[in-house]
Every structure is written in C-alpha cells, then in structure tokens.
Phi, psi and omega in degrees: 000134177291129176285134181285155184266111167059206183299320190296321178296317182293322175305320179301312177304316175305316180292322177295336179272007187299335182290346181285347172048062171101352178293321177228184185261144172241174182300326180280344183223089184279111173068214183281122189289314196285123174298314172054046179287317184275139171265163182307133180279127187215009181235168181295325175210161177220159178263125172296165183295340177260015177090357179286144178257128179269134168290168177305317184292320181294320185288322177296321184286319176296320174299319174305318179294313181302322180295323178298320182289324180299330186261012174057051177239060190293324179297319181292320176299318183291322177301314181292319187290323176298320180295317183285320179069031179285141180254003176308141172308320178301312185291325179288326174297318173301318180299310176305318183290320176305312178299320180298319184294325184269006176085012180272070189295327185289314181292324177297319179295325176300316180291321178298316181299325182288341181269358180292337176268013176253185176293346178265028180306311180306312185290332178293311180295322176293320172304311179299323175298319180293319173294318173301320181296317176303327181273011177065042178236067188296329179288323173299308181302324180294318176295316178298323183289324177298320177292322176297315183298319184298322180284327181218080187291343182261018184265109184300321176304310184289325177290332176288313183296322178294314180300327178290318177293323176296319179296318177300325181287341184095008176265081185288322179306306179298319179298323182294317179298320174295318179294323176296316176302316180300321180287325175292327174290322186208094186287352173270005178289102188289324178298322181296318178296317178298315184292329174298310181305308177311312187291326178289318176295318183290332180271010172082033182235070186299322180293319178294321177295320179294315179301316178302314185297323177285323179295317184259024172052045175291128178305140184297325176295319177300316180298317175304313176302315178300315181294325182288321180298314179293322181293319183296313179298327180287339183275346183276148181293138180295142176291140180292130177070171179261119183257012188297325181291331179295341186265355186279159177255134174285338185242021179228065177266129182293000000 
C-alpha cells in the first residue's frame, strides 16, 4: 500500500470517513468531544479537582452545566455559567469547552491558556490543541497535545488525540502505540479502536487491522468503510509538495 504524503494525505482519509458519524475522528471532531470532568452529583458536598469543596447546591449547578455540554447545548451552558458566575477552574474549563463548541476559538483559547497554571493543565493543553487543529494548524496542535500527555500520561482521551495527530502526520508507528495505550487505559474507547484500525490499514497491516477490529468489537460495516476509504485515498494522486507549514500559525506558537 502506498504511503500517503504528510498531513494532507491523511486529512483526506479523515474527510472520506466523515460518514461514520462518530465511529472515528474527523478534522472537525478531534478525538473524544466531551470533557467529562464532573461525575453525577450524589453527595452533600464534593471536592473539586483542585481541592475546592462544593456545596450541594454548587455541585448540582455545575453538574447541570456539564449536562448541557454532554447534550451538545453549549449556548445554554454558557448562559448558565454567566448566571452562576463561578470562578472555579472546573467552571472555567466548561466555559472554554462551550466557547469551542460554538466556534469562539479565540476566546476559548484565552480561557484554556489561563488554566494551564492550575491542576487542569492537561485539559487546558488538550483544549488548546483542539482549537489549533480547528484552525488548520496541526503542528501547533501536536505540540500542545504532547504537553497534555506530559501533564496527564494516563488520560485515554489525550493518548487517542495525540495518536490521531501523529497518524495525520504520517507517523503511523507512533500513532499505533498511542492508540494501544489509550485502549489499555480504557478498552471501551470507541474512537481509539477505530483510529487504531485506521492507522493499521494506512500502514499496510490489514491482518493486524482485522484482528484489532475483532478484539475491540468494531462493527463490520464500519470496518468495511475504513477499508474502502483507505483504498480510495491510496488510488488518488499525491498532492505536490508538503503544505504542512502553510497550516501553521506564526502567532500561535505553544
């Protein structure tokens, strides 16, 4: 199988796979979307990730905001956050995520950047990576995601996202390792399983891809779609030159 050239060839596969609707990652949806910081509230009070103690009311209200994000209602989440006025790092992280979802990437990045000095550094670096990726700055995104992994190496979401960026870059061996790590940390991570199969197919390892699809219970139709997308991309002419530097930002260096 012919190896695709750099970011551009791998991005093409992502676009071809858009019809899978969440089975794997696309350019518009890097990895796992939901921040998922808060767990369902069930106690009189709880300790936040940075050591703050929430009252029962605060915990319920923050859980409500998180639910809005989980249900893809970012504008509603922003409205509640504005009304509540919480300055907790968790609330700020939700704000950054909501702003990212509505396309306010500059404001979102400002909030993420302010969180890098808190206990939520890994989430902040990951958010900055996702925003840079949305702006078609994959090398900047890759650097941010590496920093996220350094801050939280046991986070399956971050390992999956880093693997996806490496796969887009054409570094399939490193990407496969990241996907395998993500799956050992969380075997139910569907995106990591799909991305692992995709990376194996792209790197010319169909038997390993099929074995991985069976092990991680990838739907047969999804597997067939991945195969067809990779085969189609391999038959297309390579784009002239490496355009990766054109996607980088001169004013957004991590």
